C-alpha positions, -999 to 999 in steps of 0.1 A, spaced: 441 500 697 463 517 671 450 516 635 470 527 605 452 538 573 471 547 541 452 568 515 469 569 481 442 586 460 411 608 464 388 578 467 411 563 494 409 596 513 371 595 513 373 560 526 400 566 551 383 596 566 351 576 572 372 548 589 391 574 609 359 591 622 342 558 630 372 543 649 382 575 667 346 577 680 351 542 695 383 553 713 409 539 689 440 558 679 441 562 641 471 572 621 462 585 586 489 586 560 489 598 524 512 608 496 515 639 474 489 632 447 466 656 427 436 642 445 448 638 481 461 668 500 435 693 490 407 669 499 422 660 532 425 697 541 389 703 530 377 674 552 398 688 582 416 655 587 449 651 606 473 633 584 509 626 576 524 629 541 548 602 532 562 602 497 546 612 464 529 598 433 554 596 404 537 578 375 560 590 348 580 558 344 581 523 358 615 530 374 603 562 392 571 545 403 591 516 418 617 539 435 590 561 451 572 531 463 604 517 480 610 551 496 576 551 511 580 516 524 613 525 541 597 556 556 567 535 570 591 510 584 609 537 603 576 553 615 566 521 632 601 510 644 592 513 681 554 507 682 535 488 656 498 494 648 474 466 657 457 468 623 467 483 589 437 493 567 436 505 531 420 503 497 447 482 483 477 504 492 507 484 479 531 501 503 509 496 534 504 459 525 541 452 520 552 470 552 524 455 573 532 420 561 569 425 568 561 438 604 535 412 611 506 437 613 470 424 607 459 438 573 424 447 562 418 459 526 389 469 505 388 465 467 365 470 438 387 469 407 396 433 396 410 448 364 438 465 382 460 435 377 494 450 387 482 466 419 462 435 429 491 412 423 514 433 446 490 440 474 462 414 477 483 383 484 496 400 516 461 409 529 446 391 559 410 401 552 396 415 520 363 433 521 346 436 487 311 441 473 291 409 468 286 422 432 321 410 424 325 371 421 349 359 448 370 341 422 380 375 408 400 380 440 408 344 449 430 343 418 453 369 434 459 346 464 435 361 489 425 337 516 397 355 535 371 375 517 341 391 533 314 404 510 289 432 517 257 440 500 266 474 486 294 494 469 324 512 485 310 547 478 281 540 503 307 546 530 307 583 524 274 589 506 250 571 530 242 602 551 245 630 524 217 654 521 202 662 487 217 691 467 199 714 442 213 729 410 208 766 412 223 772 377 202 786 349 212 758 326 217 721 331 250 712 349 271 684 333 302 670 351 328 651 331 357 633 349 388 627 329 400 591 325 428 580 349 454 581 321 485 572 341 472 541 358 490 509 348 457 494 335 451 524 313 483 520 293 478 525 255 440 532 260 428 564 244 411 590 265 378 603 249 366 624 278 377 658 265 363 651 231 330 642 248 331 674 269 332 693 236 302 673 223 281 680 254 285 717 257 254 721 235 233 705 263 243 728 292 272 740 313 300 715 312 326 713 341 356 691 331 375 676 361 410 668 350 434 644 366 468 660 365 466 695 350 441 724 352 448 746 321 419 765 308 397 753 279 378 777 257 347 756 253 340 744 288 349 751 325 379 736 343 382 743 380 414 761 388 416 746 423 400 719 444 363 713 442 342 688 463 331 665 436 307 647 458 287 679 464 292 688 427 277 656 414 248 658 438 239 692 422 246 680 387 220 671 361 244 645 345 278 630 352 301 613 327 332 593 336 352 563 326 362 543 357 330 549 376 338 562 412 324 596 405 295 582 386 286 558 414 288 587 439 264 606 417 240 577 410 238 569 448 225 605 451 200 602 423 220 620 396 220 603 361 254 590 354 271 576 323 301 554 324 321 549 292 328 512 287 367 512 286 383 488 310 360 459 305 331 448 327 325 466 360 306 444 383 298 472 408 284 495 381 262 467 367 251 459 403 239 495 409 222 497 375 204 464 382 191 478 415 176 508 397 201 535 404 205 559 374 239 546 362 242 537 325 272 520 309 277 528 272 303 529 244 320 562 237 300 568 206 267 564 225 273 590 251 256 619 233 225 599 226 222 587 262 230 622 275 201 636 255 177 610 270 189 611 306 199 647 312 181 661 342 161 629 350 171 629 387 157 602 409 148 600 446 170 570 456 170 575 494 151 543 501 173 522 478 204 537 494 192 527 529 190 491 517 228 490 509 254 479 535 282 502 546 316 485 543 330 505 572 306 485 594 326 454 584 360 471 592 347 482 626 334 447 634 368 431 627 386 455 648 361 456 677 361 418 678 399 419 684 397 443 713 
C-alpha cells in the first residue's frame, strides 16, 4: 500500500520517521513530505530520512500563513494527480487533511494539544480516525467534529523514546536545557515568553543550553547552539529540562530526566498523566521555576519499567493500515 505522511514541525518529523520505518519494514511504500521550518530539514537529514520538501513555514502574518498553506495544498494535489495514497497520516497537518479529504484518501491523525483551537478546527473535522492519549478526555476532540477516536495508554513521545538507551552527562557541572516557547503559534498570540529570563536565572545552577525557536544569535550568559542539535539525546544527558509546551520535557521525563513545564497554555492532560504515573515531570508557574529547579536538579530516575508499561501509538497506526491490506 502507499502511505503519505506530512511532517510540519520537528515533533512531526520524529513521529513520521517512526511511522515510515515501521511501515516500510512491512513492505509498504511511504512518502514523507515536510516544509521548510527551523525544526524540520536538519532533523530529517540527521535521521537519514528520504523526504520531499513542499512549501515553507511563514508565520509572520495571517495572510502569508494562509497563502503558503494554499500553495502547499495545490502542490500536494498535483503530486497525487495520477496515483493517490491509500492512507494519509499526520500529527494534525492542516494541508494533508484538506487535500486527503478532497481526494477521498483515508486519513489518520494523532493529536495531543486540545488548546490548539485554530489548527484543530481546520484539520480534525476532516480526519477519519484520530489516535490520542487516553489522558485526554474524548470530549476535548469530539467538540471539533471528530467521529472516530482511538485512545492509547501512553503519550505521543513514546513512539520515539521507547527504545532509547540511557545517556550520561560527562560535563563537569550540571547540564540544564531550556527550550524557548513557541512564540509564533496561533495559540501563543499575546502571551509573554519568560524562557530567556529563566535561562538567566538558572545559570547559577550549572551550564545552561538555551534552544531557540527561530534565531540562534549568541547570548553572553548562556550557550545557544549555532546549528542543529539532537534534543532527544541532549535531554537524556541533561540534569534538568525546562520548557513551556511540554514535548521536550516529556521526552526528557520518559528518559528519567527531571523536567519542568511552565504553566502557560492552560492544563496539559498528557503532562499531568505522566506526572501521576511517577515520571519526573513538574508543572509550575513561571515564578516557581527557580525553587523547583533547586530541588529537582540532578535527581534523575530509572524509569525503564514505567516506560515499558506505556503503549506506542505507532502500533495503532500500523494496525489500522494492516487491517486494510
